[in-house]
C-alpha positions in Angstrom: -142.7 -114.7 95.7 -142.8 -117.9 94.1 -144.6 -121.1 95.6 -144.7 -124.3 93.6 -145.0 -127.9 94.8 -147.4 -129.3 97.1 -145.2 -129.2 100.4 -147.4 -127.1 103.0 -145.3 -123.6 103.7 -145.2 -123.6 107.7 -144.3 -120.5 109.9 -142.9 -120.9 113.0 -141.5 -117.9 115.5 -139.0 -118.1 117.9 -138.5 -115.8 120.5 -136.3 -114.9 123.5 -134.9 -112.5 125.8 -132.2 -111.5 128.5 -132.7 -109.4 131.4 -131.6 -105.9 132.1 -128.4 -106.2 130.1 -128.6 -102.1 129.6 -127.3 -101.1 133.0 -127.8 -97.6 132.7 -131.8 -97.9 131.6 -132.5 -101.1 133.0 -133.7 -102.3 129.6 -133.8 -106.0 129.0 -133.4 -107.1 124.9 -135.6 -109.2 122.9 -135.1 -111.0 119.9 -137.6 -112.8 117.3 -137.2 -114.1 114.1 -139.7 -116.2 111.5 -139.3 -119.1 109.5 -140.9 -120.0 106.4 -139.9 -123.4 105.9 -136.9 -123.1 107.8 -135.8 -120.0 105.9 -136.1 -117.1 108.1 -138.4 -114.6 106.5 -138.6 -111.5 109.6 -136.1 -111.2 112.5 -135.4 -108.1 115.1 -133.7 -107.4 118.0 -134.4 -104.5 119.9 -134.1 -103.4 123.3 -137.7 -103.5 125.2 -140.3 -100.5 125.6 -140.3 -101.3 129.2 -138.6 -101.9 132.4 -139.2 -105.6 133.2 -138.7 -106.6 137.3 -137.6 -110.3 136.3 -136.3 -112.7 134.1 -139.8 -114.2 133.8 -141.6 -110.4 133.0 -139.0 -110.0 130.2 -139.8 -113.3 128.6 -143.4 -112.5 128.7 -142.9 -109.5 127.4 -140.5 -110.7 124.3 -143.6 -113.3 123.8 -146.7 -111.3 123.4 -144.1 -109.0 120.9 -143.9 -111.9 119.1 -147.3 -113.3 119.2 -148.6 -109.4 117.7 -145.5 -109.5 114.8 -147.1 -113.4 114.4 -150.9 -112.0 113.7 -149.4 -109.5 111.8 -147.2 -111.8 109.7 -150.2 -114.2 109.2 -152.5 -111.8 108.1 -150.2 -110.2 105.5 -149.0 -113.5 104.2 -153.0 -114.0 104.0 -153.6 -111.1 102.3 -150.7 -111.7 99.6 -152.6 -114.6 98.2 -149.4 -116.7 97.9 -149.3 -118.8 101.1 -152.4 -120.9 100.6 -152.5 -122.6 104.3 -152.4 -119.4 106.3 -155.1 -121.2 108.1 -152.6 -123.4 110.1 -151.7 -122.2 113.5 -148.2 -120.3 114.2 -146.3 -122.4 116.5 -144.0 -120.0 118.9 -141.2 -120.8 120.8 -139.7 -119.5 123.5 -136.8 -119.9 126.3 -138.3 -118.9 129.9 -139.9 -121.7 131.7 -140.8 -119.5 134.3 -142.9 -117.3 131.6 -144.8 -120.1 129.9 -146.9 -121.0 133.1 -147.8 -117.2 133.5 -148.6 -116.9 129.9 
């Protein structure tokens, strides 16, 4: 990875989930994407390992999984020493108004 210029490289995460779309296993799906200056660098969409009892719980699980991914990604980029401003916080956006107050 080649990094030139004076613009800060900003890492941002986005995550969302659905609620029990797999009717047989009753599992929800979560998805997340992380961008570095608006370019996607990591993304995934997987079935949650647990069975969520509500939309709020599915969103909370998705936010927790994305937070773990953000911590790993920040450590990885710090260890590579190619992103000079990894001391900045990572912003994580997720669309679940019920889960936000319970986070």
